[in-house]
N, C-alpha and C positions, 0 to 999 in steps of 0.2 A: 504493500500500500504506500509506504514512504517513497519507494522508488518511482511508482507511478505518479504520486503527487508531485515529486520533484520534477519529473519530465513534463507534467502538465503545466507547472509553474514556469518552467523554462520556455516552453513554446508560447504560453500566454504573454510572458514578458517580451519575447522576441516580436510577437505580433504587435503589441502595444508600442514597442520601440520603433517598429517599422512605420506604424501609423503616425507617430510623433515626428519621425524624420521627414516623412512626405509633407507634413503640414508646416514645417519650419524651414525646409530647403526649397530652392528654386534653381535647378541645375543647368537648364538649357534655355534657348529661345522658345518662348511660349510654354514654359513650365517644365517640370521634371519628366513628364511623359510626352512632352512636345505636342499635346493635344489641345492646349488653350484652357484646360480645366485646372483651377486652383483648388488645392486641398485644404480649404479653410471653412469653418462653420459660420463665421461672421466676416463681413467686409464693410468698409466705409461707404456710406450713402451720401454724405453731405460734407463739402469742404470748399475752401477758396484759397487764395494766396496766404491767408492768415488763419482761417478757421480750421480747427481740428488738425493742425500741423504740429506733429511731435517735434520734428526738427527739419531744418532746411540748410543745406550746405552748398557752396558754389563748386562747380566742376570746371577745371581749366580746360582750354581747348574746345573742340566741338566733336560730337559723335552722336550717331543715331542708334548705337548699340544699346541693348537692354541690360539692366543689371542681372547678375546671378548671385545667389545667396547660399551659403552653407554655414550652419551654426550661427555664430554672431558676426559673421563677416559678409559684407557686400562688396563684390568686385565689379569694376567698370572699366571700359576702355575709352580712350579719347585721342584726339590728334590735333595738331595745329591746323588751322583752316587752309593753309597753303601746302599741307602734306609733307612738311619737312621734319616733323617730330611726331612720334607715336607713343602715347602714354598708357600706363595701367595704374589704377588706383584701387585701394582697399579701404573701406570705411567700416567703423563699428556700427552694427545694426541698432544698438540701443541708444547711442548718443550722437551718431553721425560723425564722430571724430575720425579724421584722416589718419589711417594707420600706416599706409604705404603709398609712396608716390615715386614712380620710376619712368624714365624715358627708355623704352625698350629698343626702339629702332629709330633710325634717321634716314632721310633721303635727300640727296643733293639735287636731283632732277625728278621730282615725283610726276607720275602720269596725271593727265587731266581727269577730272571727274565731272559727272552731271551736276548741274547747279542745285538740284534737289538732294544730292547725296552728300556724304561726308567721307573723310578718310578713315573713319572708325565706325563703320556701320555693322560689321559682323559681331554678333553677340558671343561672349566667351561661353565656355562650359566648365563645370566644376564638379569635383568629387572630394571625398574626405582626404585632405592633405595636399590636393593639387588643383590648380586652376590652369586652364588652357586658353590662350588668347591668340587671335588670328586677325591680321590686317590685310588679307589677300596677298597679293604679290609682294607686299612690303615686309612681311615677316610673320612667323608663327612661333610661339614659345610656350613652355611649361614652367610654372612657378610653384615652389613649395609654399603652401599657405600658412605653415606654422613658423618658419624662420625667414620667409621671403627670399630664399635663394633661388636663382635661376637654375632649373634642372637641365633644360636643353633649349636650343634656339635653332630655327631654320630660316635662312634668307635666300634659299635657292629654289623655292617653289614659286616660279614666276609665270606670269601671263599678262597679256595686254587686256585689262578689264574694259577699256574704252570709256566707261562711265563710272569707274571706281569700284572698290570691293563692296560686297554686300552679303555673300553667302556665309552663314554661321557654321562653325565646326560642331560635330557631334561626337559623343563618346559611345562606343559599343564594345563591351568586354575589354580586350587588350588594345583596342584600336581607337585612334583619333582620326576621323574622316573629314576631309576638307575638299571643297570644290573650287577649282580655278578654271572657270569656263569663260575664256576671253575670245578675242577675234581670230586667234590662230591656235590650232591644235588644242582645243578645250579638253580638260581632263578632270578626273576625280582621283584622289589619292588617299590611301589608308596608311597611317603612320603608326608605329609602335608607340603607344602612349608613354612608355617608360623611358624610351631612348630618343624618340623623334625620328628613328630610322624608317625608311619606306618599306612597307610590307608588300603592297601592290599599287600599281598605277594603271588606270584605264583611260586611254585617249579615245575621244569620240571617233566613230568609224570614218576614216578619211574618204572612202568612196561615197559617203553620203554628205559629209560636211564640207569637203573641199570645193564642190561645185557651188555651195551657198556663198552669197556675199558675206564678207567678214562680219558685218553688222548683225547678221542673222545667226551667228554662232554663239553669241554671248548669253550667259544665263547668270542669275543672281539668287537662285533658290537654295533652301536648306533642306537636305534629305531626311528621311526617316528610315528605320529598320523595322521590318515586320516578319512574322513567322507564318508561313503558308505550308501546311502539310509537312511540317518538319524542316522546311527550307527557310534559311535566314536570308531575306532579301532586302537589299538597299534600294529604296524607291527614290529615284533621282529624275525629277522632271526638268530636264535640260531644255534649251531652246530647240525648237523644231520637233523634238520627240522625247518621250519618256522612256527611261531605261530602268529595268529591274536587274540589279547585279547580285550575284552571289557575294554576300558581304565578306566572306572568308577568303575569296580568291580574286574578286573583281570581275569574274566572268559575267558577261551579259546573258541573262536567262530569257528575258522577253523585252519587246519594245512596242510602243504605240506612237504612231506619227500623227501630229496634230496641228502644228503651227509654224511660226517663223522666228520669233525674236523675244528675248528678254523675259524669261519666266522669273518671277519673284516669289509668288505665293507658295507656301510650303504644302507638300502633300498631306493628306489625312488618311487614316485607316480606321474603318468602323464596320462592324457587323459583316466582316468578310469581304468588303469592297475597299479599293483604293480610290481616292479622289484627288485628281490632279488638275492644275491650271495650265492652259496651253501657252501662255504668253500672247503677244500681239498676233492677231490675224489681220492681214493687210488687204485693203481695198484701194484700187487706183494708186498703188505704190505708197500708201500711207497707212500707219498703224491705226486700226479702226476699232477693234473690240477684242475681247478675250473669251475663251470658252472654258467651262467646267466639265470634266469628264469623270464618270464612275467606271472603274475597271475591275473585272474579276481577275485577281492576280495569280490564278492557278495555271496559266498557260506557259508555252515556250515559243520562241521565235517571234515573228511579227504577228501580233494578236490584234492589230488595229481593227480588222473586220470581224473578229470572232469573240473578243472578250470585253468590248466596250458595251456597258449596260445602258448608259444614257449619256446624253450631252445636252448642256444648257448654255445659252449664249446671250441672254438678255441682261445687260448691266452686271456682268461678272467682273469682280475686281482684278486688277493686275497686281497690285502690291499687297493689300491686306489679305491675310489668310482667313478663310471661313472657319466656323466652329460648328461642331455637331453636338446637340443636346437633345436627349430623348427622341432620337430618330429624325430630328429636324436639323437641316443645315441653315445657319445664319451667316450671310455674307454682306459686307458693306462695300459698295463700289467706291472707287477712289474719289468720285464726286458726290458721294453721300447717300445713294439709294440703298436701303437695306432690303434684302430679299430673304424670305423664309421658304425653303424648299423641303419637300419630302426627300430624305436622303436616299431612300431605296428606289424611288422612281424618277427623281429630278423634277417633279411637278411643283409649280409654285403654290404656296399657301397664302402668303400675303406680301405686300410691298409697302414701304414707308420711307419718305425722303427725310433725311437728317440734314441739318445745316452744316456747311463747311466741306472741306476736302479731307480725305483720310489716307494716311500711310500706316498708322498703327493697326495691328490686328486685334480683333475683339477677344476678350477674356471672360470666361464664365467663372464667377466666384460667389459662393454662398447663395445660390439660387437665382442670381441675376447675371445679365451680360453687359459688359462695359465697353462702350464705343468712344474712343478718343479721336477728335479731329485734330488737324494740324495746328489750329490756334489754341489748343489746350482745353477745348470745351468737351465735356464728357456727357453722353446720354446713357443712362442706365435703364435697361428694359427687363421685364420679366418674360422669359421664353414661353411660347404657347401658340395656340391657334390664331390669335389676333395680336396686333401690336399693342403692348401695354407699357407705357413709360412710367418708370418708378421715380426718377430724379434727374436733374440736370445740374452740372457743376462746371466751374471754369477756373483753371489754375492761372490763366493770364500769360502763359508762355508757350512757346512752340513745343509740340509733342509729336514725335515720330516713333519713339521707343514703345515697347509693349509694357503696360503696367504689371508689376509683380506683387503677388499677394502671399504674405507669410505671417503667421502668428496673429491672424485677424486684423492685420494692418496692410496698407498699400505702399509700395515703394514706387515712386514716379520719377523718371529722368526727363528733364526738359532740355532745351538748348543751353540753359545757363546753370541750372541747379539740380540737386538731388533732394527729393522730399520723402519723409516718412509721414504718412497720413493715417489717422485713426478714426 
């Protein structure tokens, strides 16, 4: 009886510890599961530049990357607006105190970027003891979060982004996976997270990509890893086509051809389907609209005609990633139209126009969905069969990063400051 009781206590403690870890950490772009769902029971509903602000600290430089959190540490990347210096900062979660400030990389002749981008747009990823930061072609590094030592750095993972870096790195088992999809030989690479050494590198197929104009080869998306019938697949919606790689080898398992240029929105995986954004579809040689696809990920080879379950193209966002809650997909177009779709059929349920333009992806927290526009205005809605607004708030500063929810509070990065809001 005592042995059984001890075993039961151990597993119960492990379960509780796992639940607590998921509620206090935010390890990747769009959360620890990269699905836009915050593991919190409560979340702020009302705030302003001064109301319900626990602390507010300035962030030097400029960056659109989102914060990541582990334990009592918040990590954030930034850069000089001219791309000459690349920073990483660590803040204390409780007080906002700056714990670490380092210039990791420099550039004498930085590439040009799009006017709406920054030189520090990729979001870091973090685990116990280590944080991984990535600035696209300008550098990738691993830092010890306990003593702040640099464990490894890479400056040889290069590409011509054309419009600046944006793809965030992800951790999977022993790998750090980064995308460097520029105008020439776009590729994805898996690094050994402990040493930074390359495990595998997959260049987009030259027979397909070389005939494309260079502008149509670039992509800025962040991938996900899924398990399908025992196969671990990296879902990578690059420009022109979506690739499913064997995450352990880099081998391409299947592809779907769909578009032309500049995929940004992250893939989703729900109820056995993969949901990917096409990037720009061109009409009259001009970027016109984007499409959302639902794909059965169980195939092999070119599955464009056999595994696509539905396609939707009416005001699909290019930059913000949709979110799925209770079988419904909620997506906000870059110009503010929110669409609610049935995730299994792609059929619209309702539409509602929000004010402003949007870059930040919506987050589901404590039963509500948070939509931040570029001007820092946030509309909070309750998901369901009809549009139901819960609250509106305004931080009064530019917001392109994703809000982070930990410990029933919200961490918000703006163009100038980092906020903890309760």
